[in-house]
C-alpha positions as CSV (number, residue, x, y, z in Angstrom):
1,M,-7.4,-2.1,3.9
2,R,-8.1,-5.5,3.2
3,D,-6.2,-6.4,0.4
4,L,-2.8,-4.5,-0.2
5,D,-1.7,-6.5,-3.5
6,A,-5.7,-5.8,-5.4
7,M,-4.8,-2.0,-4.2
8,V,-1.5,-1.4,-6.0
9,V,-3.1,-3.0,-9.0
10,Q,-5.9,-1.6,-9.1
11,L,-4.3,0.9,-8.7
12,G,-1.4,0.3,-11.3
13,G,-4.1,-0.5,-13.8
14,A,-5.1,3.5,-14.1
15,G,-1.0,3.8,-14.2
16,I,-0.2,5.4,-10.9
17,D,3.0,4.5,-9.4
18,V,2.6,2.0,-6.2
19,E,6.0,1.3,-4.1
20,V,4.7,-1.7,-1.5
21,D,7.7,-2.2,1.2
22,P,9.2,-5.4,1.1
23,E,9.2,-6.2,4.5
24,V,5.6,-7.5,6.8
25,Y,5.9,-5.2,9.8
26,P,4.5,-6.6,13.2
27,N,2.1,-3.8,12.5
28,G,0.7,-5.0,8.8
29,R,2.7,-3.9,5.5
30,F,2.4,-0.7,4.0
31,A,2.8,0.6,0.6
32,A,3.7,4.8,-0.9
33,L,2.4,6.7,-3.5
34,A,1.7,10.2,-4.8
35,D,-0.8,11.8,-5.2
36,P,-1.3,14.1,-8.1
37,E,0.4,16.6,-7.3
38,G,2.8,14.8,-5.7
39,N,1.9,14.8,-2.3
40,P,2.8,11.6,0.0
41,V,0.3,8.7,0.6
42,Q,1.2,5.7,2.4
43,L,-1.3,2.7,2.1
44,W,-1.6,0.0,5.1
45,E,-2.3,-3.7,5.4
46,P,-2.9,-4.2,8.8
47,S,-1.8,-7.9,10.6
48,S,-3.9,-10.3,9.6
49,T,-2.7,-12.4,13.7
50,P,-3.3,-10.3,16.8
51,Q,-1.0,-8.8,18.5
């Protein structure tokens, strides 16, 4: 995913709660939500800097 913030806004507009991890990790950023059946889903935006 290239733009985690845009995806969070889009999901929020659809009434879906998304929890963005405030920490930025060496491999990128993460957010968590649940699908309609309650299964956990994790979104990942890779780091923009090469490792």
